[in-house]
C-alpha positions in Angstrom: 10.2 103.9 135.9 13.0 101.4 136.4 15.8 101.4 133.8 16.9 98.0 132.5 20.5 99.1 131.9 22.8 102.0 131.0 22.2 102.2 127.2 25.1 104.6 126.5 27.2 107.5 127.6 27.3 110.4 125.2 30.5 112.3 124.8 30.7 115.5 122.8 33.7 115.8 120.6 34.9 118.4 118.1 35.8 115.8 115.5 34.9 112.1 115.1 37.9 111.8 112.8 40.2 112.7 115.7 38.2 111.1 118.5 37.5 107.6 117.0 41.2 106.6 116.8 41.8 107.7 120.4 39.1 105.3 121.7 40.3 102.5 119.3 43.9 102.8 120.3 43.6 103.7 124.0 40.9 101.2 124.9 41.2 98.6 122.1 37.7 99.3 121.0 36.2 99.2 117.5 33.9 101.8 116.2 31.0 99.7 114.9 28.7 102.4 113.5 28.8 106.0 112.4 25.5 107.7 111.7 24.1 111.2 111.2 20.9 112.2 112.9 19.9 115.3 110.9 17.1 116.4 113.2 19.5 116.7 116.1 22.3 118.2 114.0 24.8 115.6 115.1 26.9 112.8 113.7 27.5 109.9 116.0 30.0 107.1 116.4 29.4 104.0 118.6 31.6 101.7 120.6 30.4 98.7 122.7 31.8 98.0 126.2 30.0 95.0 127.5 26.3 95.8 127.4 26.9 99.6 127.4 27.8 101.8 124.5 30.0 104.9 124.2 28.4 107.4 121.8 30.7 110.1 120.4 28.8 113.1 119.3 30.1 115.6 116.7 28.0 118.7 115.8 27.0 119.2 112.2 25.7 122.7 113.0 27.1 125.2 115.6 23.6 126.1 116.5 22.6 122.5 117.2 22.6 121.2 120.8 26.1 119.6 120.6 27.5 122.7 118.9 26.2 124.9 121.7 27.4 122.4 124.3 30.9 122.4 122.8 31.0 126.2 122.6 29.9 126.6 126.2 31.6 123.6 127.9 34.1 122.1 125.5 34.6 118.4 124.8 33.5 116.0 127.4 30.6 113.9 128.8 27.3 115.3 127.4 24.7 112.8 128.8 24.0 109.4 130.2 21.3 107.3 128.6 19.1 104.6 130.3 17.2 101.9 128.5 13.6 101.7 129.6 10.4 99.8 128.7 7.3 101.8 128.0 9.0 105.2 127.2 5.8 107.1 126.2 4.0 105.9 129.4 7.1 106.8 131.5 7.1 110.3 130.0 3.4 110.8 130.7 3.8 109.7 134.3 6.9 111.9 134.8 5.1 114.9 133.3 2.0 114.3 135.5 4.3 114.2 138.5 5.8 117.6 137.6 9.2 116.4 136.4 10.7 118.9 134.0 11.2 117.2 130.6 13.1 118.3 127.5 10.9 115.9 125.5 7.3 115.1 126.6 6.9 112.6 123.8 9.5 110.2 122.3 11.5 111.1 119.1 13.8 109.2 116.9 17.4 109.0 117.8 20.5 107.2 116.6 20.4 103.5 116.0 16.6 103.7 115.4 15.9 104.1 119.1 13.0 106.2 120.5 14.5 108.7 122.9 13.6 111.5 125.2 15.6 113.7 127.6 14.9 114.7 131.2 16.0 118.2 132.0 19.3 118.3 133.9 17.8 120.4 136.7 15.8 117.2 137.7 18.9 115.0 137.7 21.5 116.9 139.7 22.9 118.7 136.7 23.3 115.6 134.5 21.5 115.6 131.1 19.7 112.2 131.1 18.3 110.4 128.1 15.7 107.6 128.2 15.8 105.1 125.3 13.6 102.4 124.0 13.9 100.0 121.1 10.8 100.4 118.9 8.5 97.4 118.6 
């Protein structure tokens, strides 16, 4: 696997309503999309910085992954996401090599991307997401 670029950095926040103006005012960015991903129990807001995006993540359910993260660690960086080509094949190869995966097959994420996560134990404690635009 060779990532093509950093797709986005995910930041867990308690409230998009509070966090969006901070990024707009402090960095002069514009939020270009807000989307709910019901399966992941999250609402997202996106900002573009060059080719990379910042994804703010607000939990829609305290029992969802972002809700649990916020309860345990508070607001802050949640994950880094790399764009890859051939996501399904990459996951198959990683699984065969014994890499611990959160997702062994791609699932739908925000912005229509196919996504999968590598377990943070494999990446020095950093939750890492792999993303691919569907064909």
